[in-house]
KOLMARMI-814478 format. One record per residue (C-alpha): y, x, z. Coordinates in nm, 4 decimals. Example, Ala and Ser with C-alpha at 12.3 -4.5 7.8 and 13.67 -1.06 7.14 Angstrom:
2
+----------+----------+----------+
!        y !        x !        z !
+----------+----------+----------+
!  -0.4500 !   1.2300 !   0.7800 !
!  -0.1060 !   1.3670 !   0.7140 !
+----------+----------+----------+
END
This chain:
255
+----------+----------+----------+
!        y !        x !        z !
+----------+----------+----------+
!  11.5419 !  14.5394 !   6.8198 !
!  11.6912 !  14.8574 !   6.9641 !
!  11.7118 !  14.8378 !   7.3435 !
!  11.9001 !  15.0397 !   7.6055 !
!  11.7901 !  15.0250 !   7.9679 !
!  12.0433 !  15.1327 !   8.2298 !
!  11.9677 !  15.1986 !   8.5957 !
!  12.1754 !  15.3064 !   8.8939 !
!  11.8910 !  15.3743 !   9.1371 !
!  11.5452 !  15.5224 !   9.1787 !
!  11.4029 !  15.1746 !   9.2333 !
!  11.5631 !  15.0620 !   8.9102 !
!  11.4365 !  15.3709 !   8.7280 !
!  11.0799 !  15.2773 !   8.8153 !
!  11.1359 !  14.9319 !   8.6668 !
!  11.3007 !  15.0940 !   8.3635 !
!  10.9917 !  15.3085 !   8.3062 !
!  10.7716 !  15.0001 !   8.3027 !
!  10.9998 !  14.8189 !   8.0586 !
!  11.0488 !  15.1179 !   7.8293 !
!  10.6781 !  15.1363 !   7.7525 !
!  10.6996 !  14.7959 !   7.5836 !
!  10.9499 !  14.8908 !   7.3115 !
!  10.9245 !  15.1553 !   7.0422 !
!  11.3020 !  15.1691 !   6.9931 !
!  11.4257 !  15.2114 !   7.3471 !
!  11.6490 !  15.4564 !   7.5326 !
!  11.6705 !  15.4831 !   7.9108 !
!  11.9897 !  15.5862 !   8.0905 !
!  11.9925 !  15.6597 !   8.4643 !
!  12.2705 !  15.7565 !   8.6998 !
!  12.3134 !  16.1278 !   8.7631 !
!  12.2069 !  16.0784 !   9.1248 !
!  11.8691 !  15.9315 !   9.0309 !
!  11.5733 !  16.1648 !   9.0850 !
!  11.3153 !  15.9527 !   8.8994 !
!  11.2535 !  15.9787 !   8.5218 !
!  11.3659 !  16.3390 !   8.4614 !
!  11.3549 !  16.2899 !   8.0836 !
!  11.5953 !  15.9946 !   8.0840 !
!  11.9552 !  16.0398 !   7.9734 !
!  12.2048 !  16.0823 !   8.2583 !
!  12.5479 !  15.9280 !   8.3161 !
!  12.8147 !  15.9502 !   8.5860 !
!  12.9995 !  15.6197 !   8.5486 !
!  12.8392 !  15.3018 !   8.4168 !
!  13.1641 !  15.1706 !   8.2730 !
!  13.2080 !  15.4882 !   8.0639 !
!  12.8467 !  15.4805 !   7.9461 !
!  12.8764 !  15.1153 !   7.8485 !
!  13.1825 !  15.1828 !   7.6374 !
!  12.9940 !  15.4570 !   7.4538 !
!  12.6722 !  15.2684 !   7.3798 !
!  12.7717 !  14.9009 !   7.3707 !
!  12.7808 !  14.8726 !   6.9915 !
!  12.4794 !  15.0988 !   6.9322 !
!  12.2093 !  14.8628 !   7.0650 !
!  12.1049 !  14.5033 !   7.0002 !
!  12.0042 !  14.4544 !   7.3633 !
!  12.1169 !  14.6094 !   7.6917 !
!  11.9065 !  14.5693 !   8.0063 !
!  12.0875 !  14.6686 !   8.3257 !
!  11.8905 !  14.7156 !   8.6452 !
!  12.1929 !  14.6892 !   8.8674 !
!  12.4097 !  14.4395 !   9.0596 !
!  12.5490 !  14.1692 !   8.8309 !
!  12.9063 !  14.2270 !   8.9493 !
!  12.8917 !  14.5933 !   8.8549 !
!  12.7533 !  14.5026 !   8.5137 !
!  13.0298 !  14.2476 !   8.4510 !
!  13.2935 !  14.5096 !   8.5277 !
!  13.1186 !  14.7600 !   8.3017 !
!  13.0851 !  14.5378 !   7.9960 !
!  13.4222 !  14.3585 !   8.0191 !
!  13.6300 !  14.6284 !   7.8408 !
!  13.3713 !  14.6565 !   7.5623 !
!  13.3527 !  14.2881 !   7.4667 !
!  13.4601 !  14.1991 !   7.1131 !
!  13.3132 !  13.8697 !   6.9883 !
!  12.9980 !  13.6709 !   7.0543 !
!  12.8971 !  13.7147 !   6.6915 !
!  12.8747 !  14.0949 !   6.7245 !
!  12.8253 !  14.1692 !   7.0955 !
!  12.4704 !  14.2648 !   7.1993 !
!  12.2583 !  14.0571 !   7.4324 !
!  12.2913 !  14.1680 !   7.7949 !
!  12.0258 !  14.1064 !   8.0598 !
!  12.0570 !  14.1954 !   8.4288 !
!  11.7539 !  14.2680 !   8.6481 !
!  11.7674 !  14.3103 !   9.0256 !
!  11.6102 !  14.6266 !   9.1720 !
!  11.3352 !  14.4149 !   9.3238 !
!  11.2262 !  14.3087 !   8.9755 !
!  11.2443 !  13.9415 !   9.0744 !
!  11.5023 !  13.8041 !   8.8305 !
!  11.5871 !  13.8645 !   8.4640 !
!  11.9283 !  13.7085 !   8.4027 !
!  12.0625 !  13.6354 !   8.0557 !
!  12.4228 !  13.7421 !   8.1209 !
!  12.5837 !  13.7727 !   7.7784 !
!  12.4950 !  13.6704 !   7.4243 !
!  12.2352 !  13.4118 !   7.5135 !
!  12.1948 !  13.2735 !   7.1622 !
!  12.3879 !  13.4989 !   6.9241 !
!  12.2944 !  13.8224 !   7.0977 !
!  11.9369 !  13.7222 !   7.1749 !
!  11.9757 !  13.7642 !   7.5515 !
!  11.7844 !  13.4449 !   7.6316 !
!  11.4805 !  13.5703 !   7.4426 !
!  11.5230 !  13.9211 !   7.5846 !
!  11.5372 !  13.7833 !   7.9405 !
!  11.2065 !  13.6061 !   7.8828 !
!  11.0442 !  13.9216 !   7.7438 !
!  11.1657 !  14.1232 !   8.0434 !
!  11.0501 !  13.8539 !   8.2843 !
!  10.7039 !  13.8457 !   8.1257 !
!  10.6748 !  14.2240 !   8.1496 !
!  10.7748 !  14.2309 !   8.5165 !
!  10.6284 !  13.9029 !   8.6363 !
!  10.9879 !  13.8030 !   8.7153 !
!  11.1769 !  13.4760 !   8.6837 !
!  11.3928 !  13.4416 !   8.3687 !
!  11.7351 !  13.2931 !   8.4395 !
!  11.9035 !  13.1215 !   8.1443 !
!  12.2200 !  12.9189 !   8.1939 !
!  12.3020 !  12.8317 !   7.8311 !
!  12.3825 !  12.4592 !   7.8337 !
!  12.1527 !  12.3633 !   7.5458 !
!  11.8602 !  12.5353 !   7.7199 !
!  11.9447 !  12.4222 !   8.0736 !
!  11.9360 !  12.0567 !   7.9682 !
!  11.5760 !  12.0852 !   7.8503 !
!  11.3506 !  11.9935 !   8.1396 !
!  10.9908 !  11.9911 !   8.0151 !
!  10.7377 !  12.2726 !   8.0418 !
!  10.4124 !  12.2579 !   7.8489 !
!  10.1237 !  12.4456 !   8.0060 !
!   9.8486 !  12.5525 !   7.7691 !
!   9.4955 !  12.6796 !   7.8216 !
!   9.2556 !  12.7620 !   7.5412 !
!   8.9308 !  12.9331 !   7.4548 !
!   8.9392 !  13.2801 !   7.3072 !
!   9.0252 !  13.2773 !   6.9382 !
!   9.1708 !  12.9259 !   6.9282 !
!   9.3934 !  12.8994 !   6.6182 !
!   9.7628 !  12.8214 !   6.6411 !
!   9.7150 !  12.5029 !   6.4381 !
!   9.4873 !  12.3523 !   6.7042 !
!   9.7269 !  12.4520 !   6.9822 !
!  10.0252 !  12.2995 !   6.8039 !
!   9.8375 !  11.9782 !   6.7319 !
!   9.7368 !  11.9515 !   7.0975 !
!  10.0949 !  12.0058 !   7.2137 !
!  10.2334 !  11.7421 !   6.9767 !
!   9.9706 !  11.4878 !   7.0839 !
!  10.0301 !  11.5590 !   7.4529 !
!  10.4012 !  11.4985 !   7.4072 !
!  10.3265 !  11.1653 !   7.2410 !
!  10.0998 !  11.0702 !   7.5316 !
!  10.3810 !  11.1578 !   7.7741 !
!  10.6371 !  10.9610 !   7.5705 !
!  10.8425 !  11.2748 !   7.5147 !
!  10.9811 !  11.4802 !   7.2298 !
!  10.9532 !  11.8493 !   7.1393 !
!  11.3326 !  11.8782 !   7.1681 !
!  11.2987 !  11.8237 !   7.5453 !
!  11.0656 !  12.1221 !   7.5903 !
!  11.2238 !  12.4312 !   7.7440 !
!  10.9231 !  12.6609 !   7.7280 !
!  10.5502 !  12.6872 !   7.6827 !
!  10.3522 !  12.8529 !   7.9600 !
!  10.0078 !  12.9980 !   8.0089 !
!   9.8253 !  13.2425 !   8.2340 !
!   9.8889 !  13.6145 !   8.2022 !
!   9.5226 !  13.6671 !   8.1194 !
!   9.5884 !  13.4872 !   7.7891 !
!   9.8498 !  13.7351 !   7.6604 !
!   9.6040 !  13.8740 !   7.4071 !
!   9.5568 !  13.5339 !   7.2402 !
!   9.7382 !  13.5480 !   6.9026 !
!   9.7017 !  13.1728 !   6.8577 !
!   9.9260 !  13.1077 !   7.1562 !
!  10.2018 !  13.3468 !   7.0513 !
!  10.1884 !  13.2196 !   6.6926 !
!  10.2077 !  12.8568 !   6.8079 !
!  10.5128 !  12.9339 !   7.0220 !
!  10.6783 !  13.1111 !   6.7297 !
!  10.6040 !  12.8245 !   6.4881 !
!  10.7386 !  12.5693 !   6.7360 !
!  11.0483 !  12.7787 !   6.8040 !
!  10.9779 !  12.7888 !   7.1773 !
!  10.9689 !  13.0737 !   7.4285 !
!  10.6331 !  13.1482 !   7.5902 !
!  10.6185 !  13.2279 !   7.9604 !
!  10.3201 !  13.4199 !   8.0996 !
!  10.2473 !  13.3306 !   8.4618 !
!  10.0895 !  13.6162 !   8.6632 !
!   9.7262 !  13.5450 !   8.7443 !
!   9.7771 !  13.6237 !   9.1123 !
!  10.0590 !  13.3711 !   9.1311 !
!   9.8236 !  13.1041 !   8.9999 !
!   9.5520 !  13.2025 !   9.2469 !
!   9.7818 !  13.1896 !   9.5492 !
!  10.0247 !  12.9077 !   9.4710 !
!  10.0493 !  12.6127 !   9.7082 !
!  10.1261 !  12.3794 !   9.4179 !
!   9.8776 !  12.0924 !   9.3895 !
!   9.6753 !  12.0789 !   9.0682 !
!   9.3214 !  11.9965 !   8.9545 !
!   9.0846 !  12.2905 !   8.9869 !
!   8.8207 !  12.3634 !   8.7246 !
!   8.4850 !  12.5281 !   8.7945 !
!   8.4531 !  12.6051 !   8.4228 !
!   8.7842 !  12.7935 !   8.4119 !
!   8.7019 !  12.9805 !   8.7327 !
!   8.3710 !  13.0920 !   8.5853 !
!   8.5288 !  13.2056 !   8.2574 !
!   8.8565 !  13.3722 !   8.3672 !
!   8.8423 !  13.3777 !   8.7491 !
!   9.1314 !  13.1335 !   8.7832 !
!   9.1307 !  12.7875 !   8.9449 !
!   9.2933 !  12.6395 !   8.6315 !
!   9.5449 !  12.7365 !   8.3625 !
!   9.7426 !  12.4546 !   8.1998 !
!   9.8541 !  12.2606 !   8.5086 !
!   9.9503 !  12.5560 !   8.7334 !
!  10.1190 !  12.7371 !   8.4425 !
!  10.3338 !  12.4314 !   8.3698 !
!  10.4218 !  12.3854 !   8.7367 !
!  10.4979 !  12.7515 !   8.8080 !
!  10.7096 !  12.8175 !   8.4994 !
!  10.9965 !  12.6108 !   8.6359 !
!  11.1778 !  12.5032 !   8.9501 !
!  11.1287 !  12.1753 !   9.1406 !
!  10.8526 !  12.0743 !   8.9010 !
!  10.6076 !  11.7873 !   8.9079 !
!  10.3332 !  11.6972 !   8.6666 !
!  10.4421 !  11.4434 !   8.4094 !
!  10.1145 !  11.4565 !   8.2172 !
!   9.8030 !  11.5895 !   8.3937 !
!   9.5771 !  11.8135 !   8.1883 !
!   9.4455 !  11.6687 !   7.8659 !
!   9.1794 !  11.8287 !   7.6460 !
!   9.2908 !  11.7828 !   7.2865 !
!   9.1399 !  11.9647 !   6.9878 !
!   8.9593 !  12.1873 !   7.2345 !
!   9.2903 !  12.2893 !   7.3952 !
!   9.3934 !  12.2032 !   7.7505 !
!   9.7533 !  12.0870 !   7.7778 !
!   9.9601 !  11.9700 !   8.0763 !
!  10.3277 !  11.8810 !   8.0938 !
!  10.5569 !  11.9323 !   8.3930 !
!  10.9117 !  11.8086 !   8.4375 !
!  11.1851 !  11.9878 !   8.6294 !
!  11.4036 !  11.7707 !   8.8502 !
+----------+----------+----------+
END
């Protein structure tokens, strides 16, 4: 996926630099007045730049006010089947908003990737996604295969009296990003995977069961329950942590 990152400010340029390191096929564009990132491509007007590059990339990530982005992309829009996915990030790096092309353009997935890279909150308003209200938190030992993780998730959903179609995302601790079993399980299940920053887990005021074993192994109070609770808004535990096939699974519901 070829990505363009566009920033209007020095603060945004610093976020752009962090994001750019994650993609091999990525170009960064910054406003002419920006002093950061001297090697980035410069532009004077965002609306002119957008018209020039809109059809050249599969994903556009703007680190700019949403209103300015809407005005910039409006003249370039053609059809949802061909328009790229557009994601907007605030200069504080707090939100990654899927603005255009949620499904067809891949913006929903791109927003999640950006959010995971920045420790931000992905914002997806696509109706089919917004109606899903379950988050499955997963913790596992190093090297756990995807098959065991998927089996544990399916069994946990049965225990909760729920269905996979109700699940909006899987979630785990950031320290688990190097676990291929987790990413493969998410891919096989067709679900996004949210990585919750370790510090957020350590300092949250959410109530969950702490584990001495987990603290000893990864220096976290727990993984599955806090990941499920923190990956959504107005969450409560529907199914407290269960250890199934050697995998810890918890399910939270958004209200």
